[in-house]
C-alpha positions in Angstrom: 50.6 106.9 124.6 47.4 108.2 123.1 44.7 109.2 125.4 41.5 108.0 123.7 38.3 109.9 123.7 34.9 108.5 123.3 34.5 106.4 120.2 32.0 108.1 118.0 29.1 106.0 116.9 29.2 107.7 113.5 32.4 105.8 112.7 31.3 102.2 113.2 28.9 102.5 110.2 29.6 103.6 106.6 30.3 107.3 106.1 29.9 108.8 102.6 32.8 109.9 100.5 32.3 113.5 99.2 31.7 113.5 95.5 31.5 109.7 95.2 28.0 108.4 95.8 29.3 104.8 95.0 31.9 104.8 97.8 31.8 104.8 101.6 34.3 104.3 104.4 34.1 102.8 107.8 36.4 102.9 110.9 36.4 99.6 112.7 38.0 98.3 115.9 39.2 94.8 116.7 36.7 94.5 119.6 33.9 94.9 117.0 34.5 91.3 115.9 31.8 90.3 118.4 29.3 92.1 116.3 28.3 89.9 113.3 28.1 92.7 110.7 31.4 94.2 111.8 33.1 90.8 112.0 32.1 90.2 108.3 33.8 93.5 107.3 36.9 92.7 109.3 37.0 89.3 107.7 36.7 90.9 104.2 39.5 93.3 105.2 41.7 90.4 106.1 40.9 88.7 102.7 42.1 91.8 100.9 45.3 91.8 102.9 45.9 88.1 102.1 45.1 88.8 98.5 47.9 91.4 98.3 50.5 90.1 100.8 51.9 86.6 101.2 51.1 85.3 104.7 53.8 86.0 107.3 54.2 84.9 110.8 55.2 87.2 113.6 58.4 85.7 115.1 57.3 86.7 118.7 53.6 85.7 118.7 53.8 83.1 116.0 50.6 84.4 114.6 49.7 85.6 111.1 50.7 89.3 111.0 47.7 90.6 109.1 45.2 88.6 111.1 46.8 89.7 114.4 46.7 93.3 113.4 43.1 93.2 112.5 41.6 91.0 115.2 44.0 91.2 118.2 42.3 93.7 120.6 45.6 94.1 122.6 47.3 95.7 119.6 44.6 98.5 119.5 44.7 98.8 115.8 41.9 100.4 113.8 41.0 98.9 110.5 39.7 101.4 108.0 37.8 100.1 105.0 36.7 101.7 101.8 33.8 100.0 100.2 32.3 100.2 96.7 28.8 99.0 97.0 28.9 96.0 99.3 32.5 95.1 98.4 35.6 96.1 100.4 38.0 97.8 97.9 40.8 99.1 100.1 42.0 98.5 103.6 44.3 100.3 106.0 45.4 99.8 109.6 46.2 102.8 111.7 47.4 103.5 115.3 48.1 106.9 116.9 51.0 107.6 119.3 50.6 111.1 120.7 50.8 113.4 117.7 52.1 110.8 115.2 50.0 108.2 113.4 51.4 105.2 111.7 49.6 103.2 109.0 51.1 99.8 108.9 49.3 97.8 106.3 47.6 99.4 103.3 46.2 97.2 100.5 43.8 97.5 97.5 42.1 94.4 96.2 43.0 93.3 92.7 39.5 94.0 91.4 39.8 97.7 92.4 43.4 98.5 91.6 44.3 101.4 89.3 41.0 103.2 90.1 42.3 105.7 92.7 40.8 103.8 95.7 43.9 104.0 97.9 44.1 107.8 97.3 40.4 108.2 98.3 40.8 106.2 101.5 44.0 107.9 102.6 42.3 111.3 102.1 39.5 110.2 104.4 42.0 108.9 107.0 44.0 112.1 106.9 40.8 114.2 107.5 40.0 112.1 110.5 43.5 112.3 111.9 43.5 116.1 111.5 40.2 116.3 113.4 42.0 114.3 116.2 44.9 116.8 116.3 47.4 114.3 114.8 50.3 116.2 113.2 52.1 113.6 111.1 51.3 110.3 109.4 54.1 107.8 108.7 54.2 104.5 106.9 56.9 102.0 105.7 56.6 101.4 102.0 58.0 98.6 99.9 60.3 99.8 97.1 57.8 99.0 94.3 55.2 101.2 95.9 57.5 104.2 96.9 56.8 106.1 93.7 53.1 106.0 94.4 53.4 107.2 98.0 55.7 110.1 97.1 53.6 111.2 94.1 51.9 114.6 94.2 48.5 112.9 94.7 49.6 111.1 97.9 52.1 113.7 99.1 54.4 111.6 101.3 58.2 112.1 101.4 60.9 109.7 102.5 62.3 110.1 106.0 65.9 110.8 106.8 67.9 108.6 109.1 67.8 111.2 111.8 64.0 111.5 111.5 63.6 107.7 111.7 65.9 107.6 114.7 63.9 110.3 116.5 60.7 108.5 115.7 61.8 105.2 117.2 63.2 106.9 120.3 59.9 108.7 120.9 57.7 105.8 119.9 59.6 102.6 120.6 56.4 100.5 120.4 55.9 101.3 116.7 56.1 98.3 114.4 58.3 98.1 111.4 59.2 95.7 108.6 62.5 94.9 107.1 63.4 96.1 103.6 60.9 99.0 103.6 61.4 102.7 103.2 59.9 105.0 105.9 57.7 107.8 104.5 55.9 110.6 106.2 53.3 113.3 105.6 52.8 116.4 107.6 49.1 116.8 108.4 49.2 119.8 110.6 51.9 122.4 110.5 53.4 123.1 114.0 55.8 125.8 115.1 57.2 123.8 118.0 58.1 120.3 116.7 59.6 119.3 120.0 56.5 119.8 122.0 54.7 116.6 122.8 51.1 116.5 123.6 48.4 114.1 124.7 46.0 113.7 121.8 42.3 113.1 122.3 40.4 111.7 119.4 36.7 112.0 120.1 35.7 111.6 116.4 37.5 108.3 116.0 40.2 106.6 117.8 43.8 105.4 117.9 45.5 102.8 115.9 49.0 101.3 115.8 50.8 100.1 112.9 53.7 99.2 110.8 52.9 99.6 107.2 53.9 97.7 104.2 51.9 99.6 101.6 50.5 97.8 98.6 48.7 99.5 95.7 48.4 98.8 92.0 50.7 95.8 91.8 50.3 92.6 89.8 51.3 90.0 92.3 51.6 89.3 96.0 54.2 91.1 98.0 56.1 89.1 100.6 55.4 90.7 104.0 58.7 91.2 105.8 59.4 90.2 109.3 58.5 92.6 112.2 61.5 94.3 113.6 59.9 95.2 116.9 56.9 94.0 118.7 54.2 95.6 120.8 
């Protein structure tokens, strides 16, 4: 598992997006819900998730999946939000396992779709993960979003069956959804892919996730059932 470094205070308040004075992004933790301002942002993030995904209950915990990911401190998810002005535009959940990060749920609110918001947020997330020494980012995509994730602007590629098998052998606590396609993006090139290391992330933190990715779609997507739990 990830060895967490000190959570940087610079990440619990809005950080500017280079070249976009109207946008900012914030890295939040579930334990920040006790802070009123952070709780409001986490609640807004959940609203965006529910706007894009039909509610789904975890068969093990019997809790709403999106709400549990955002607010359950035991899951150790980080919720990353992109804001335009005072409105949350795009939300992503991330968790790091050694040198691999998985972004479980990614959603853009209807008001902000088809404006490149998801691309902007994923770029900021990838910069943060590289600073943490994370080598690869993986996410499960619904079929209708696959073209977006594998486009040149996003840069993901679909994973082979062998790559997926290796991933779940090494990180058996990763979450996954049924009827999704696993995608990956290499963030840092490494000569020795078999070498495992203990990642410290002083500029941010870890997150865990199982991603059904939603961007630029016209109706809610049914959130599939979790295949494995915590």
